[in-house]
C-alpha positions as CSV (number, residue, x, y, z in Angstrom):
1,M,0.0,0.0,0.0
2,N,1.4,3.4,-0.9
3,S,0.6,5.5,2.1
4,L,0.2,9.2,1.9
5,P,2.5,11.2,4.2
6,V,0.4,12.5,7.0
7,T,0.3,16.3,6.8
8,R,-1.6,19.0,8.7
9,N,-3.7,20.2,5.8
10,N,-4.4,16.9,4.1
11,L,-7.5,15.2,5.5
12,D,-7.1,12.2,3.1
13,S,-3.7,11.5,4.6
14,Q,-5.0,11.8,8.2
15,F,-8.0,9.5,7.6
16,E,-5.7,7.0,5.8
17,A,-3.5,6.9,8.9
18,I,-6.4,6.4,11.2
19,W,-7.9,3.7,9.1
20,R,-4.6,1.9,8.9
21,A,-4.4,1.8,12.7
22,L,-8.0,0.7,13.0
23,E,-7.4,-2.1,10.4
24,G,-4.6,-3.4,12.7
25,Y,-6.9,-3.2,15.7
26,R,-9.5,-5.1,13.8
27,E,-7.1,-7.8,12.6
28,N,-5.2,-8.3,15.9
29,C,-7.6,-7.4,18.7
30,I,-11.2,-7.9,17.4
31,P,-11.1,-10.4,14.5
32,E,-14.1,-10.6,12.3
33,G,-16.6,-13.4,13.1
34,Q,-14.9,-14.7,16.3
35,E,-17.1,-13.1,18.9
36,P,-20.4,-11.2,18.3
37,Q,-19.2,-8.4,20.5
38,Y,-16.1,-7.9,18.3
39,D,-18.3,-7.3,15.2
40,E,-20.5,-5.0,17.2
41,E,-17.5,-3.0,18.3
42,W,-16.3,-2.8,14.7
43,N,-19.7,-1.6,13.6
44,D,-19.6,1.1,16.4
45,I,-16.1,2.2,15.2
46,C,-17.3,2.5,11.6
47,T,-20.5,4.3,12.6
48,A,-18.4,6.8,14.7
49,M,-16.1,7.4,11.7
50,A,-19.0,7.9,9.4
51,W,-20.5,10.5,11.9
52,I,-17.1,12.3,12.0
53,C,-17.0,12.4,8.2
54,E,-20.5,13.7,8.2
55,E,-19.6,16.5,10.6
56,L,-16.7,17.4,8.4
57,N,-19.0,17.5,5.3
58,N,-17.2,14.3,4.1
59,A,-13.9,16.2,3.6
60,G,-11.1,13.7,3.3
61,C,-13.3,10.7,4.1
62,T,-13.1,7.5,2.2
63,I,-15.0,5.2,4.5
64,D,-17.1,3.8,1.6
65,D,-13.9,3.0,-0.2
66,Q,-12.4,1.4,2.9
67,Y,-15.4,-0.6,4.3
């Protein structure tokens, strides 16, 4: 994956860095399909990120591309 360098004025790079960290959390700490509460937690995380994007008028958000 070619990562964008995280910069102050580039929301795309900031959200990409956050999603990379969340992907690692998903893979290593709350794997899909192992426990119902893991999937519920992941849904909550994705919902929270969607709400953040909505508040930012979707600036820099690529949630639909990610998940």
